[in-house]
DSSP file (Angstrom, degrees, kcal/mol; ACC not computed):
  #  RESIDUE AA STRUCTURE BP1 BP2  ACC     N-H-->O    O-->H-N    N-H-->O    O-->H-N    TCO  KAPPA ALPHA  PHI   PSI    X-CA   Y-CA   Z-CA
    1    1 A M              0   0    0      0, 0.0     2,-0.5     0, 0.0     5,-0.0   0.000 360.0 360.0 360.0 110.1   36.7   22.6   -6.0
    2    2 A S        +     0   0    0      4,-0.1     2,-0.3     3,-0.1     3,-0.0  -0.941 360.0 103.6-111.4 134.4   34.8   21.9   -2.8
    3    3 A G  S  > S-     0   0    0     -2,-0.5     4,-1.9     1,-0.0     5,-0.2  -0.966  84.4 -60.5-177.1-169.2   31.2   23.1   -2.7
    4    4 A V  H  > S+     0   0    0     -2,-0.3     4,-1.8     1,-0.2     5,-0.2   0.874 125.8  57.1 -62.6 -37.8   27.6   22.0   -2.9
    5    5 A G  H  > S+     0   0    0      1,-0.2     4,-1.4     2,-0.2    -1,-0.2   0.892 107.5  46.8 -69.2 -33.9   28.0   20.5   -6.4
    6    6 A S  H  4 S+     0   0    0      1,-0.2     4,-0.4     2,-0.2    -1,-0.2   0.849 111.5  53.1 -77.7 -27.7   30.9   18.2   -5.4
    7    7 A M  H >< S+     0   0    0     -4,-1.9     3,-0.9     1,-0.2    -1,-0.2   0.878 106.4  51.6 -66.1 -36.3   28.9   17.1   -2.4
    8    8 A L  H 3< S+     0   0    0     -4,-1.8    -1,-0.2     1,-0.2    -2,-0.2   0.845 103.9  59.6 -67.7 -36.6   26.0   16.2   -4.5
    9    9 A A  T 3< S+     0   0    0     -4,-1.4    -1,-0.2    -5,-0.2    -2,-0.2   0.519  80.9 105.5 -73.9  -5.6   28.2   14.1   -6.8
   10   10 A Q  S <  S-     0   0    0     -3,-0.9     2,-0.1    -4,-0.4     3,-0.1  -0.479  79.4-107.0 -73.2 144.4   29.3   11.8   -4.0
   11   11 A P        -     0   0    0      0, 0.0     2,-0.2     0, 0.0    -1,-0.1  -0.378  39.0 -99.9 -68.7 151.8   27.7    8.3   -4.0
   12   12 A L        -     0   0    0     -2,-0.1     2,-0.4     1,-0.0     0, 0.0  -0.501  35.7-135.0 -73.2 141.0   25.1    7.5   -1.4
   13   13 A Q        -     0   0    0     -2,-0.2     3,-0.1    -3,-0.1    -1,-0.0  -0.802  19.2-109.6-102.4 147.0   26.3    5.6    1.5
   14   14 A R        -     0   0    0     -2,-0.4     2,-0.2     1,-0.1    -1,-0.0  -0.391  37.8-111.9 -65.1 134.0   24.5    2.6    3.0
   15   15 A P        -     0   0    0      0, 0.0    -1,-0.1     0, 0.0     5,-0.1  -0.489  34.6-109.8 -68.8 144.8   23.0    3.2    6.3
   16   16 A S     >  -     0   0    0     -2,-0.2     4,-1.6     1,-0.1     5,-0.2  -0.095  25.7-108.5 -67.2 168.3   24.6    1.4    9.2
   17   17 A A  H  > S+     0   0    0      1,-0.2     4,-2.4     2,-0.2     5,-0.1   0.905 118.7  53.9 -63.5 -40.1   22.8   -1.4   11.1
   18   18 A G  H  > S+     0   0    0      1,-0.2     4,-2.3     2,-0.2    -1,-0.2   0.892 108.1  48.9 -64.0 -39.7   22.3    0.8   14.1
   19   19 A R  H  > S+     0   0    0      2,-0.2     4,-1.8     1,-0.2    -1,-0.2   0.822 110.4  50.0 -70.6 -27.2   20.6    3.5   12.1
   20   20 A I  H  X S+     0   0    0     -4,-1.6     4,-2.3     2,-0.2    -2,-0.2   0.841 112.1  48.9 -73.2 -38.5   18.3    0.9   10.4
   21   21 A A  H  X S+     0   0    0     -4,-2.4     4,-2.4     2,-0.2    -2,-0.2   0.890 109.6  52.5 -71.2 -35.2   17.4   -0.4   13.9
   22   22 A A  H  X S+     0   0    0     -4,-2.3     4,-2.4     2,-0.2    -2,-0.2   0.917 109.7  47.6 -61.3 -43.6   16.8    3.1   15.2
   23   23 A Y  H  X S+     0   0    0     -4,-1.8     4,-2.4     2,-0.2    -2,-0.2   0.936 112.6  49.8 -66.3 -43.7   14.4    3.8   12.2
   24   24 A L  H  X S+     0   0    0     -4,-2.3     4,-2.2     1,-0.2    -1,-0.2   0.929 111.0  50.6 -58.1 -41.5   12.5    0.4   12.8
   25   25 A G  H  X S+     0   0    0     -4,-2.4     4,-2.6     1,-0.2    -1,-0.2   0.894 109.6  49.3 -67.0 -36.8   12.3    1.4   16.5
   26   26 A L  H  X S+     0   0    0     -4,-2.4     4,-2.0     2,-0.2    -1,-0.2   0.862 109.7  53.0 -65.2 -36.7   10.8    4.8   15.6
   27   27 A F  H  X S+     0   0    0     -4,-2.4     4,-1.9     2,-0.2    -2,-0.2   0.893 109.9  46.1 -66.2 -41.3    8.4    3.1   13.3
   28   28 A V  H  X S+     0   0    0     -4,-2.2     4,-2.0     1,-0.2    -2,-0.2   0.900 112.5  52.7 -65.4 -42.2    7.2    0.8   16.0
   29   29 A L  H  X S+     0   0    0     -4,-2.6     4,-2.2     1,-0.2    -2,-0.2   0.836 106.9  51.3 -70.0 -30.6    7.0    3.7   18.4
   30   30 A G  H  X S+     0   0    0     -4,-2.0     4,-2.4     2,-0.2     5,-0.2   0.908 108.7  51.9 -66.6 -39.8    4.9    5.7   16.0
   31   31 A A  H  X S+     0   0    0     -4,-1.9     4,-1.9     1,-0.2    -2,-0.2   0.879 109.0  49.1 -63.2 -36.9    2.5    2.8   15.6
   32   32 A V  H  X S+     0   0    0     -4,-2.0     4,-3.0     2,-0.2     5,-0.2   0.903 112.3  49.0 -63.8 -48.0    2.1    2.5   19.3
   33   33 A T  H  X S+     0   0    0     -4,-2.2     4,-1.9     1,-0.2    -2,-0.2   0.838 110.4  51.2 -63.3 -33.1    1.5    6.3   19.5
   34   34 A G  H  X S+     0   0    0     -4,-2.4     4,-1.8     2,-0.2    -1,-0.2   0.888 111.7  45.6 -69.2 -41.5   -1.1    6.2   16.8
   35   35 A L  H  X S+     0   0    0     -4,-1.9     4,-2.1    -5,-0.2    -2,-0.2   0.952 115.7  47.9 -70.7 -41.9   -3.0    3.3   18.4
   36   36 A A  H  X S+     0   0    0     -4,-3.0     4,-2.1     1,-0.2    -2,-0.2   0.891 112.3  50.0 -60.2 -36.6   -2.8    5.1   21.8
   37   37 A G  H  X S+     0   0    0     -4,-1.9     4,-2.6    -5,-0.2    -1,-0.2   0.848 105.5  54.0 -70.0 -33.6   -3.9    8.3   20.3
   38   38 A A  H  X S+     0   0    0     -4,-1.8     4,-0.7     1,-0.2    -1,-0.2   0.925 115.4  42.7 -66.7 -40.8   -6.9    6.7   18.5
   39   39 A L  H  X S+     0   0    0     -4,-2.1     4,-1.0     1,-0.2    -2,-0.2   0.872 117.7  44.5 -74.1 -34.5   -8.1    5.4   21.9
   40   40 A V  H  X S+     0   0    0     -4,-2.1     4,-2.0     1,-0.2    -2,-0.2   0.901 106.1  59.2 -79.3 -42.4   -7.3    8.6   23.9
   41   41 A Q  H  < S+     0   0    0     -4,-2.6     8,-0.4     1,-0.2    -1,-0.2   0.753 111.6  38.7 -65.5 -24.5   -8.8   11.1   21.5
   42   42 A A  H >< S+     0   0    0     -4,-0.7     3,-0.6    -5,-0.2    -1,-0.2   0.756 112.3  58.1 -85.1 -35.7  -12.3    9.7   21.6
   43   43 A G  H 3< S+     0   0    0     -4,-1.0     2,-0.2     1,-0.2    -2,-0.2   0.905 118.6  23.1 -73.3 -38.8  -12.3    8.8   25.3
   44   44 A W  T 3X S-     0   0    0     -4,-2.0     4,-5.9     2,-0.1     5,-0.4  -0.534  91.9-146.0-130.1  68.4  -11.7   12.4   26.7
   45   45 A F  T <4 S+     0   0    0     -3,-0.6    -3,-0.1     1,-0.3    -4,-0.1  -0.578  73.4   4.7 -73.8 129.9  -12.8   14.9   24.1
   46   46 A P  T  > S+     0   0    0      0, 0.0     4,-2.4     0, 0.0    -1,-0.3  -0.984 134.2  46.9-102.3  -8.6  -11.3   17.6   23.7
   47   47 A G  H  > S+     0   0    0      1,-0.2     4,-2.6     2,-0.2    -2,-0.2   0.877 112.2  53.7 -64.2 -34.6   -8.4   17.1   26.2
   48   48 A G  H  X S+     0   0    0     -4,-5.9     4,-2.2     2,-0.2    -7,-0.2   0.861 106.6  51.4 -68.9 -35.1   -7.8   13.7   24.8
   49   49 A L  H  > S+     0   0    0     -5,-0.4     4,-3.1    -8,-0.4     5,-0.3   0.954 111.8  46.4 -66.3 -47.0   -7.5   15.0   21.3
   50   50 A L  H  X S+     0   0    0     -4,-2.4     4,-2.6     1,-0.2     5,-0.2   0.958 112.8  50.6 -56.2 -47.0   -5.0   17.6   22.3
   51   51 A L  H  X S+     0   0    0     -4,-2.6     4,-2.1     2,-0.2    -1,-0.2   0.872 110.7  48.3 -57.6 -41.9   -3.1   15.1   24.3
   52   52 A A  H  X S+     0   0    0     -4,-2.2     4,-2.2     2,-0.2    -1,-0.2   0.921 113.7  47.1 -61.1 -49.4   -3.0   12.7   21.3
   53   53 A L  H  X S+     0   0    0     -4,-3.1     4,-2.5     1,-0.2    -2,-0.2   0.860 111.6  50.2 -66.8 -34.8   -1.8   15.4   18.9
   54   54 A A  H  X S+     0   0    0     -4,-2.6     4,-2.7    -5,-0.3    -1,-0.2   0.874 109.1  52.0 -70.0 -37.2    0.8   16.6   21.3
   55   55 A G  H  X S+     0   0    0     -4,-2.1     4,-2.1    -5,-0.2    -2,-0.2   0.920 112.6  45.3 -63.5 -40.6    2.1   13.1   21.8
   56   56 A A  H  X S+     0   0    0     -4,-2.2     4,-2.5     2,-0.2     5,-0.2   0.929 112.7  51.0 -74.0 -41.4    2.4   12.6   17.9
   57   57 A A  H  X S+     0   0    0     -4,-2.5     4,-2.5     1,-0.2     5,-0.3   0.941 111.8  46.6 -64.0 -43.6    4.0   15.9   17.5
   58   58 A G  H  X S+     0   0    0     -4,-2.7     4,-2.2     1,-0.2    -1,-0.2   0.884 112.7  50.3 -62.3 -37.5    6.6   15.2   20.2
   59   59 A L  H  X S+     0   0    0     -4,-2.1     4,-2.2    -5,-0.2    -1,-0.2   0.921 112.5  46.3 -61.6 -43.9    7.3   11.8   18.7
   60   60 A F  H  X S+     0   0    0     -4,-2.5     4,-1.6     2,-0.2    -2,-0.2   0.914 119.4  39.3 -67.4 -45.1    7.8   13.2   15.1
   61   61 A L  H  X S+     0   0    0     -4,-2.5     4,-2.0    -5,-0.2    -1,-0.2   0.852 116.2  51.2 -76.9 -31.8   10.0   16.0   16.3
   62   62 A G  H  X S+     0   0    0     -4,-2.2     4,-2.8    -5,-0.3    -2,-0.2   0.869 108.2  53.6 -64.5 -40.1   11.8   13.9   18.8
   63   63 A G  H  X S+     0   0    0     -4,-2.2     4,-1.9     2,-0.2     6,-0.3   0.843 108.7  48.6 -60.7 -42.6   12.4   11.3   16.2
   64   64 A A  H  X>S+     0   0    0     -4,-1.6     5,-1.0     8,-0.3     4,-0.7   0.903 114.5  45.4 -67.6 -39.1   14.0   13.9   13.9
   65   65 A R  H  <5S+     0   0    0     -4,-2.0    -2,-0.2     2,-0.2    -1,-0.2   0.905 111.8  50.8 -63.9 -44.9   16.2   15.2   16.6
   66   66 A A  H  <5S+     0   0    0     -4,-2.8    -2,-0.2     1,-0.2    -3,-0.2   0.872 117.8  39.0 -62.5 -38.6   17.2   11.7   17.8
   67   67 A A  H  <5S-     0   0    0     -4,-1.9    -1,-0.2     2,-0.3    -2,-0.2   0.580 102.9-133.5 -87.3 -10.5   18.2   10.6   14.3
   68   68 A N  T  <5S+     0   0    0     -4,-0.7     2,-0.3     1,-0.2    -3,-0.2   0.752  77.1  79.1  59.7  24.7   19.6   14.0   13.5
   69   69 A S  S >><S-     0   0    0     -5,-1.0     3,-1.0    -6,-0.3     4,-0.5  -0.966  91.4-110.5-150.7 168.6   17.8   13.8   10.3
   70   70 A R  H >> S+     0   0    0     -2,-0.3     4,-2.1     1,-0.2     3,-0.6   0.753 108.5  75.3 -72.8 -22.3   14.4   14.3    8.7
   71   71 A A  H 3> S+     0   0    0      1,-0.3     4,-2.8     2,-0.2    -1,-0.2   0.794  88.1  59.6 -62.9 -26.7   14.2   10.5    8.1
   72   72 A G  H <> S+     0   0    0     -3,-1.0     4,-1.6     2,-0.2    -8,-0.3   0.868 106.8  45.4 -72.7 -32.7   13.5   10.0   11.9
   73   73 A A  H <X S+     0   0    0     -3,-0.6     4,-2.5    -4,-0.5    -2,-0.2   0.867 114.5  51.2 -72.9 -38.3   10.3   12.1   11.7
   74   74 A V  H  X S+     0   0    0     -4,-2.1     4,-2.4     2,-0.2    -2,-0.2   0.943 109.8  48.1 -62.1 -50.0    9.4   10.2    8.5
   75   75 A A  H  X S+     0   0    0     -4,-2.8     4,-1.6     2,-0.2    -1,-0.2   0.914 115.5  43.4 -56.3 -49.0    9.9    6.8   10.1
   76   76 A S  H  X S+     0   0    0     -4,-1.6     4,-2.4     1,-0.2     3,-0.2   0.938 114.5  50.5 -66.7 -46.4    7.8    7.7   13.2
   77   77 A A  H  X S+     0   0    0     -4,-2.5     4,-2.7     1,-0.2    -2,-0.2   0.841 107.7  54.4 -60.0 -36.6    5.1    9.3   11.1
   78   78 A A  H  X S+     0   0    0     -4,-2.4     4,-1.9     2,-0.2    -1,-0.2   0.865 109.1  47.7 -70.7 -33.1    4.9    6.2    8.8
   79   79 A G  H  X S+     0   0    0     -4,-1.6     4,-1.9    -3,-0.2    -2,-0.2   0.878 112.4  48.8 -69.0 -41.0    4.3    4.0   11.8
   80   80 A W  H  X S+     0   0    0     -4,-2.4     4,-2.4     1,-0.2     5,-0.2   0.969 111.3  50.6 -60.6 -49.5    1.6    6.4   13.1
   81   81 A M  H  X S+     0   0    0     -4,-2.7     4,-2.4     1,-0.2     5,-0.2   0.891 109.6  49.5 -60.9 -42.7    0.0    6.5    9.7
   82   82 A V  H  X S+     0   0    0     -4,-1.9     4,-2.0     1,-0.2    -1,-0.2   0.897 112.4  47.5 -62.8 -38.3   -0.1    2.7    9.4
   83   83 A A  H  X S+     0   0    0     -4,-1.9     4,-1.9     2,-0.2    -2,-0.2   0.902 114.0  47.1 -71.8 -39.4   -1.6    2.3   12.8
   84   84 A V  H  X S+     0   0    0     -4,-2.4     4,-1.2     2,-0.2    -2,-0.2   0.897 111.6  50.5 -68.1 -41.2   -4.3    5.0   12.2
   85   85 A I  H  X S+     0   0    0     -4,-2.4     4,-0.9    -5,-0.2    -1,-0.2   0.873 111.0  49.2 -68.2 -40.4   -5.2    3.6    8.8
   86   86 A V  H  < S+     0   0    0     -4,-2.0     3,-0.4     1,-0.2    -2,-0.2   0.889 110.0  51.5 -67.2 -36.8   -5.6    0.1   10.4
   87   87 A C  H  < S+     0   0    0     -4,-1.9    10,-0.9     1,-0.2    11,-0.8   0.740 104.7  55.6 -72.3 -21.9   -7.8    1.4   13.1
   88   88 A T  H  < S+     0   0    0     -4,-1.2    -1,-0.2    -5,-0.2    -2,-0.2   0.757  86.9  98.7 -85.2 -18.3  -10.1    3.3   10.7
   89   89 A A  S  < S-     0   0    0     -4,-0.9     8,-0.2    -3,-0.4     2,-0.2  -0.470  72.6-135.4 -67.4 135.0  -10.8    0.0    8.8
   90   90 A G        -     0   0    0     -2,-0.2     6,-0.2     6,-0.1    -1,-0.1  -0.481  12.7-122.1 -85.0 162.5  -14.0   -1.6    9.9
   91   91 A R    >   -     0   0    0      4,-2.4     3,-1.8    -2,-0.2    -1,-0.1  -0.665  26.4-108.1 -99.1 159.3  -14.5   -5.3   10.6
   92   92 A P  T 3  S+     0   0    0      0, 0.0    -1,-0.1     0, 0.0    -2,-0.0   0.765 119.6  60.7 -54.9 -26.5  -17.0   -7.6    8.8
   93   93 A E  T 3  S-     0   0    0      2,-0.1     3,-0.1     1,-0.0    -3,-0.0   0.738 121.2-107.4 -75.5 -21.5  -19.0   -7.6   12.1
   94   94 A G  S <  S+     0   0    0     -3,-1.8     2,-0.2     1,-0.4    -1,-0.0   0.317  72.9 139.9 110.5  -6.7  -19.5   -3.9   11.9
   95   95 A D        +     0   0    0     -5,-0.1    -4,-2.4     2,-0.0    -1,-0.4  -0.507  22.7 170.3 -73.9 139.8  -17.1   -3.0   14.7
   96   96 A F        -     0   0    0     -6,-0.2    -6,-0.1    -2,-0.2    -8,-0.1  -0.936  34.3-145.7-140.7 166.3  -14.9    0.0   14.3
   97   97 A L  S    S+     0   0    0    -10,-0.9     2,-0.4    -2,-0.3    -9,-0.1   0.783  83.7  59.2-103.4 -38.2  -12.6    2.1   16.5
   98   98 A F  S    S-     0   0    0    -11,-0.8     2,-0.2    -9,-0.1    -1,-0.1  -0.743  71.9-149.9 -95.3 142.8  -13.1    5.5   15.0
   99   99 A G        -     0   0    0     -2,-0.4    -2,-0.1    -3,-0.1     5,-0.0  -0.430  30.2-104.3 -92.9 176.5  -16.5    7.1   15.0
  100  100 A A  S    S+     0   0    0     -2,-0.2     2,-0.1     4,-0.1    -2,-0.0   0.038  78.3 124.3 -90.1  26.5  -17.8    9.6   12.4
  101  101 A G  S  > S-     0   0    0      1,-0.1     4,-1.3     4,-0.0     3,-0.3  -0.278  76.7-108.1 -85.5 168.6  -17.4   12.5   14.8
  102  102 A G  H  > S+     0   0    0      1,-0.2     4,-2.6     2,-0.2     5,-0.2   0.859 114.9  62.4 -66.9 -32.8  -15.5   15.7   14.2
  103  103 A G  H  > S+     0   0    0      1,-0.2     4,-2.3     2,-0.2    -1,-0.2   0.880 101.6  51.8 -64.8 -33.9  -12.7   14.7   16.8
  104  104 A S  H  > S+     0   0    0     -3,-0.3     4,-2.1     2,-0.2    -1,-0.2   0.904 111.0  46.3 -64.1 -42.9  -11.8   11.7   14.7
  105  105 A Y  H  X S+     0   0    0     -4,-1.3     4,-2.8     2,-0.2     5,-0.4   0.888 111.9  51.6 -68.9 -40.0  -11.4   13.8   11.6
  106  106 A L  H  X S+     0   0    0     -4,-2.6     4,-2.4     2,-0.2     5,-0.4   0.903 110.4  49.7 -62.5 -39.1   -9.4   16.4   13.6
  107  107 A F  H  X S+     0   0    0     -4,-2.3     4,-2.2    -5,-0.2     5,-0.2   0.936 114.7  44.3 -64.8 -44.5   -7.1   13.6   14.9
  108  108 A L  H  X S+     0   0    0     -4,-2.1     4,-2.0    -5,-0.2    -2,-0.2   0.989 122.2  35.5 -65.2 -60.3   -6.6   12.2   11.3
  109  109 A L  H  X S+     0   0    0     -4,-2.8     4,-2.8     1,-0.2     5,-0.2   0.902 118.3  50.6 -69.1 -39.9   -6.0   15.4    9.6
  110  110 A G  H  X S+     0   0    0     -4,-2.4     4,-2.6    -5,-0.4    -1,-0.2   0.942 110.8  51.4 -59.3 -46.5   -4.1   17.2   12.5
  111  111 A G  H  X S+     0   0    0     -4,-2.2     4,-2.4    -5,-0.4    -2,-0.2   0.910 110.4  47.4 -51.3 -51.6   -1.8   14.1   12.8
  112  112 A M  H  X S+     0   0    0     -4,-2.0     4,-2.1    -5,-0.2    -2,-0.2   0.917 112.2  50.0 -64.0 -44.4   -1.0   14.2    9.1
  113  113 A A  H  X S+     0   0    0     -4,-2.8     4,-2.3     1,-0.2    -2,-0.2   0.898 110.3  49.0 -60.7 -40.2   -0.4   17.9    9.2
  114  114 A L  H  X S+     0   0    0     -4,-2.6     4,-2.8    -5,-0.2     5,-0.2   0.918 109.2  54.4 -60.5 -44.8    2.0   17.6   12.2
  115  115 A A  H  X S+     0   0    0     -4,-2.4     4,-2.1     1,-0.2    -2,-0.2   0.888 111.2  44.5 -56.2 -43.5    3.8   14.7   10.4
  116  116 A V  H  X S+     0   0    0     -4,-2.1     4,-1.6     2,-0.2    -1,-0.2   0.915 114.9  48.5 -70.3 -41.4    4.4   17.0    7.4
  117  117 A I  H  X S+     0   0    0     -4,-2.3     4,-0.9     1,-0.2    -2,-0.2   0.900 114.9  44.9 -70.6 -37.6    5.4   20.0    9.5
  118  118 A C  H  < S+     0   0    0     -4,-2.8    -1,-0.2     1,-0.2    -2,-0.2   0.847 112.3  51.1 -69.3 -33.4    7.8   17.9   11.6
  119  119 A A  H  < S+     0   0    0     -4,-2.1    -1,-0.2    -5,-0.2    -2,-0.2   0.762 117.9  38.4 -74.9 -24.6    9.3   16.1    8.6
  120  120 A T  H  < S+     0   0    0     -4,-1.6    -1,-0.2    -5,-0.2    -2,-0.2   0.511  87.0 113.8-103.1  -4.5   10.0   19.3    6.8
  121  121 A L  S  < S-     0   0    0     -4,-0.9     2,-0.1    -5,-0.1    -3,-0.0  -0.377  74.2-112.5 -69.5 138.7   11.0   21.4    9.7
  122  122 A G        -     0   0    0      1,-0.1    -1,-0.1    -2,-0.1     3,-0.1  -0.452  14.5-145.0 -71.2 148.0   14.7   22.5    9.5
  123  123 A L        -     0   0    0      1,-0.2     3,-0.2    -2,-0.1    -1,-0.1   0.523  49.2-100.2 -85.7  -7.9   17.0   20.9   12.2
  124  124 A G        -     0   0    0      1,-0.1    -1,-0.2     0, 0.0    -3,-0.0   0.048  22.1-111.7  96.4 146.0   19.2   24.0   12.5
  125  125 A R        +     0   0    0     -3,-0.1    -1,-0.1    -2,-0.0    -3,-0.0  -0.135  59.8 142.7-108.7  37.1   22.6   24.4   10.9
  126  126 A Q        -     0   0    0     -3,-0.2     7,-0.1     1,-0.1    -3,-0.0  -0.594  51.3-120.1 -76.0 131.4   24.8   24.4   13.9
  127  127 A P        -     0   0    0      0, 0.0    -1,-0.1     0, 0.0     6,-0.0  -0.268  10.9-136.0 -65.6 161.6   28.2   22.6   13.4
  128  128 A D  S    S+     0   0    0      4,-0.0    -2,-0.0     5,-0.0     5,-0.0   0.828  81.7  71.9 -88.1 -33.4   28.9   19.6   15.5
  129  129 A R  S >  S-     0   0    0      1,-0.1     3,-1.2     3,-0.0     4,-0.2  -0.635  74.4-138.2 -90.1 137.2   32.5   20.4   16.4
  130  130 A P  G >  S+     0   0    0      0, 0.0     3,-0.9     0, 0.0    -1,-0.1   0.716  95.7  66.6 -65.5 -22.2   33.4   23.3   18.8
  131  131 A D  G 3  S+     0   0    0      1,-0.2     5,-0.1     5,-0.0    -3,-0.0   0.540  94.7  55.3 -86.5  -4.2   36.2   24.6   16.9
  132  132 A V  G <  S+     0   0    0     -3,-1.2    -1,-0.2     2,-0.1     2,-0.1   0.408  82.6 105.0 -98.7   2.0   34.2   25.8   13.9
  133  133 A R  S X  S-     0   0    0     -3,-0.9     3,-1.1    -4,-0.2     2,-0.2  -0.414  81.5-102.2 -80.0 157.2   31.8   28.0   15.9
  134  134 A L  T 3  S+     0   0    0      1,-0.2    -1,-0.1     2,-0.1    -2,-0.1  -0.544 105.0  26.9 -80.3 148.6   32.4   31.7   15.6
  135  135 A G  T 3         0   0    0     -2,-0.2    -1,-0.2    -3,-0.1    -3,-0.0   0.620 360.0 360.0  81.1  14.5   34.1   33.4   18.5
  136  136 A K    <         0   0    0     -3,-1.1    -2,-0.1    -5,-0.1    -1,-0.0   0.358 360.0 360.0-112.7 360.0   36.1   30.1   19.5
């Protein structure tokens, strides 16, 4: 009996070292994108905000496509989130990177919404091999 039930009963396989390195790379790239977006969105409002959100969306969706799984989007979104949260924390001297303006809140909430959308977006159900496609 082959079907979804038998596939779910299979034990989980450990990810390869290459896949783990790819996820770590996506995490670091997400952190860099979050930091760059935090600087750009306040510098050139409203164009900088749109540029920062477009860069984040491209990274999240590109990470999912490159890893061929939703985990690629989650890894890059986690790096973005860590960088943005670190940037929002104030220092004891009173210095901070994010102001209390509407653009900062749009960047935070818009980036989180984009991360959720890209992580839950379906990758498409096309088979990898050409002999299983219809009409071949």
